[in-house]
N, C-alpha and C positions, 0 to 999 in steps of 0.2 A: 495260478501265478498270474494269467493275463489280466485278472481283475485288479490285483495289486499294481501291475504295470501302469494300467489305465488310470487308476487312482493316482498315480505319482505323476505321471504325464498331466493330467488335469490340475494337481497342486502346482506343478512348475510354470504351467502356463497362467494360472491364476496369480502366480508370485510376479510374473514378468508384466502382467497387466497392472497389477497393484503399484510396482514400481515406475511404469509409466504414467500412471495417475498420479504419483506424487510428483514426479518432475514437471508434470504440467501444472499442479497446483503451484510449485516452486516458481515456475516460469511466470505465471500470472500474477503472483506475489511481487517478484522481481520487476515486471513490468508496471504495476501499480505504484510502486516506490519510484520508479524513474519517471513516472507521469507527476507524481508528488514533488519530486525534487524540480522538476522543469517547471511545475507551477509556482513554486516557492522562489525560485529565481527569476521568473517574469515578473511575479509580484514586486520583488525588491527592486526590479530595473524600473517599474511603472512608479514606484515610491521616490526612487532617485530621480526620475524625468528622464531617464535614458531609452525609454520605452514608452510610445504615446500612439497608442492605437485606440481607434473610438470602439471597436468591438470587444476590446479587454476592458473598458470602463466599468461595465455593469458588473463584471465579475469582481473586479478590484473592490469596488464599492460594496458587494456582498461580504467580501472578506474583511474590510474595515468595520463594516456594521457587526459582524460576528465578534470581531474582535473587541469592539467597544461593549458589546453586551456580556462577553467574559470578565472584562475590566468592571463593568457595574456589579454584575453578579457576584464579584469577588472570587472568579475562578481561579484555578490553582496557577495558571501562568498565561499572560496574554502574548506570551513570546512566539514567535513563528516556528512550526514545526521542524524547521531546519537546524535550529538552534537546540533541540532535543536529542538526547543521545541516539544513537542508531539502534534500531530493534535488531535483536540477535535473529537472523533468518533461519536458524535451526529450529527456532520455538514457534509454536503457534500464536498466532495473533491474541492480542488480550481481548477478553470479553468485556463488552460494557457493563459497568455496575447500576 
């Protein structure tokens, strides 16, 4: 029975490590989402003239250029990501096509 007990213990340890890994991935996903929301808000403030920092201007120009390219290419939407419906955090991220 010792072999069975060792196998059971190893399985329990693996389950704990897997759960910790899932929690870490979810935390990283949440962090990425928070950065995205912050960036979207900062861009909105730049466009409204409420935030004027020289170090942010190149990033804002890049966003404007990418939005213009989407509009030219007939992209599905030139709307900012903040207006898109929120992703279901219990689902994995969509894969690019």
